[in-house]
C-alpha positions as CSV (number, residue, x, y, z in Angstrom):
1,M,10.2,-15.2,-8.7
2,H,13.1,-13.3,-7.6
3,P,15.0,-12.7,-10.8
4,T,18.5,-14.1,-10.1
5,Q,20.1,-12.1,-12.7
6,P,19.4,-8.6,-13.8
7,I,17.5,-8.0,-16.0
8,E,17.6,-4.7,-18.4
9,I,14.3,-2.8,-18.9
10,L,16.0,0.3,-21.0
11,D,19.4,0.8,-22.4
12,A,20.6,4.4,-23.3
13,V,18.8,4.7,-26.3
14,A,15.3,4.4,-24.5
15,I,16.4,6.5,-22.0
16,R,17.1,9.2,-24.2
17,Q,13.6,8.5,-26.1
18,K,11.7,8.7,-22.6
19,V,13.5,11.8,-21.5
20,N,12.7,13.3,-25.1
21,R,9.5,12.5,-25.1
22,M,8.4,13.7,-21.4
23,A,10.0,16.9,-22.2
24,Y,7.9,17.2,-25.5
25,Q,4.7,17.2,-22.8
26,V,6.3,19.6,-19.6
27,Y,5.8,22.0,-23.2
28,E,3.3,21.2,-24.4
29,N,1.4,20.7,-20.6
30,N,3.4,24.3,-20.3
31,Y,2.8,26.6,-23.5
32,G,2.3,30.4,-22.5
33,E,4.3,29.9,-19.6
34,A,6.7,32.6,-18.3
35,E,8.8,30.4,-16.2
36,L,9.3,27.1,-15.0
37,L,10.9,25.6,-12.4
38,I,12.5,21.7,-12.7
39,C,12.9,19.8,-9.4
40,G,15.2,16.9,-8.9
41,I,15.1,15.0,-6.2
42,A,18.2,14.5,-4.9
43,E,19.9,11.8,-6.6
44,R,18.5,10.0,-8.7
45,G,15.9,12.4,-9.6
46,Y,18.2,15.5,-10.2
47,L,20.2,14.2,-12.7
48,L,16.3,13.0,-14.6
49,A,16.1,16.6,-14.1
50,E,18.9,17.8,-16.1
51,K,18.4,15.4,-18.5
52,I,14.8,17.6,-18.9
53,H,16.2,20.6,-18.2
54,N,18.9,20.6,-21.0
55,T,15.5,18.7,-23.4
56,L,14.1,21.6,-23.1
57,L,16.5,24.7,-23.4
58,G,17.0,23.5,-27.3
59,I,12.7,23.4,-27.5
60,A,10.6,25.3,-25.6
61,D,11.1,29.6,-25.6
62,F,10.1,29.9,-21.7
63,K,12.8,30.5,-18.8
64,L,14.3,27.5,-17.0
65,Q,15.2,27.2,-13.2
66,L,16.9,24.5,-11.7
67,A,17.4,22.8,-8.7
68,K,18.0,19.7,-6.3
69,V,15.6,18.7,-3.4
70,S,17.2,17.1,-0.6
71,V,14.8,14.9,1.4
72,D,16.1,13.9,4.6
73,K,14.3,10.1,4.7
74,N,15.3,9.4,8.1
75,A,13.1,13.4,9.3
76,P,11.5,13.6,5.8
77,N,8.6,16.3,7.5
78,S,9.1,19.9,6.1
79,E,12.2,20.6,8.1
80,G,13.9,17.9,6.4
81,V,13.1,19.2,2.9
82,S,15.9,21.4,1.6
83,I,15.9,23.1,-1.1
84,N,19.9,23.5,-3.3
85,P,19.9,26.5,-5.2
86,P,16.6,28.1,-3.0
87,F,13.7,30.0,-5.8
88,V,13.2,33.2,-4.8
89,G,9.6,34.0,-6.0
90,M,8.2,30.6,-6.4
91,E,4.8,31.6,-6.0
92,N,2.7,31.2,-9.4
93,K,5.1,29.6,-10.8
94,V,5.4,26.7,-12.2
95,V,7.4,23.6,-10.2
96,I,8.6,20.0,-11.6
97,L,9.6,17.6,-8.7
98,C,11.1,14.7,-10.5
99,D,12.3,11.7,-9.4
100,D,13.9,8.6,-11.1
101,V,11.3,5.7,-9.3
102,L,8.3,6.2,-8.3
103,Y,7.3,3.3,-5.9
104,S,5.0,3.9,-2.5
105,G,4.8,8.0,-3.0
106,R,6.3,9.2,-0.3
107,T,9.9,11.3,-0.8
108,L,7.7,12.9,-3.3
109,A,4.6,13.9,-1.2
110,Y,7.3,15.0,1.5
111,A,9.4,16.8,-1.6
112,S,5.9,18.2,-2.5
113,V,5.4,20.2,1.0
114,P,7.5,23.8,1.4
115,L,7.1,23.7,-2.8
116,L,2.8,24.0,-1.9
117,N,3.7,26.2,0.7
118,A,5.8,28.4,-1.3
119,G,2.7,29.1,-3.4
120,V,3.4,27.2,-6.3
121,K,1.0,28.3,-9.3
122,K,0.7,24.2,-10.4
123,L,3.8,21.2,-9.1
124,Q,3.6,18.7,-11.5
125,C,5.7,15.2,-10.8
126,L,7.2,13.8,-13.3
127,V,9.1,10.1,-13.2
128,L,11.5,7.8,-15.1
129,I,9.6,4.1,-14.2
130,H,6.5,4.4,-11.5
131,R,5.8,0.6,-10.2
132,N,2.4,1.0,-8.8
133,H,2.8,0.6,-5.4
134,L,1.1,3.8,-3.9
135,H,0.8,4.2,-0.5
136,F,0.5,8.1,-0.9
137,P,-2.0,10.3,-2.6
138,I,0.7,10.8,-5.8
139,Q,0.1,11.0,-9.0
140,P,3.0,11.6,-11.7
141,T,1.3,13.9,-14.7
142,Y,5.0,12.2,-16.3
143,I,5.7,9.3,-16.5
144,G,8.3,7.6,-18.2
145,M,7.5,4.1,-18.1
146,Q,5.1,1.8,-15.6
147,L,6.4,-0.6,-14.3
148,A,4.8,-3.8,-13.1
149,T,7.2,-5.1,-10.1
150,T,6.9,-8.1,-7.2
151,L,7.1,-5.9,-3.1
152,Q,10.3,-7.8,-3.4
153,E,11.8,-6.5,-6.9
154,N,14.1,-3.1,-7.0
155,V,14.2,-0.7,-9.8
156,E,17.8,0.5,-10.9
157,V,18.7,3.5,-12.2
158,D,22.0,3.6,-13.1
159,F,22.6,6.8,-15.3
160,A,26.8,6.8,-15.2
161,N,25.6,3.8,-16.9
162,E,22.4,4.7,-18.9
163,K,20.8,1.6,-18.0
164,V,17.7,0.9,-15.8
165,T,17.5,-2.5,-14.4
166,L,15.2,-4.9,-12.6
167,V,16.3,-6.9,-9.8
């Protein structure tokens, strides 16, 4: 059944709690690394990456870099993926690839190709909401919240108004 009114799943406080928890998990799982590259998939994945990056700045002692990954939905092959600013020397570095909602895994799969081709040491995926409808072999390392949804429902992440709703 499709809800007639949007249902608020997360408010500002809950989003902050999930971001803080995931940032600490990233820190714990990568303790001892010299540098982490935080990549967010445009647009909302990048906003999440900024939140993770800013939280890590306060708790981690390793170097952090932040970049936006753009995926051309019409040509999602490796040529349709760009990283801005481009990382120099990604080889043997840990990359955290962030997106707001994991639905089928398609966007994360295509966004990961140039990172893997660059010879990264470790690629970890971080998502705020995992909807459990995977069509691609993507398993997030860090999950803010798992949410069972129907295929007809939609999850909307609104960082400007600090809420996540189910519509």
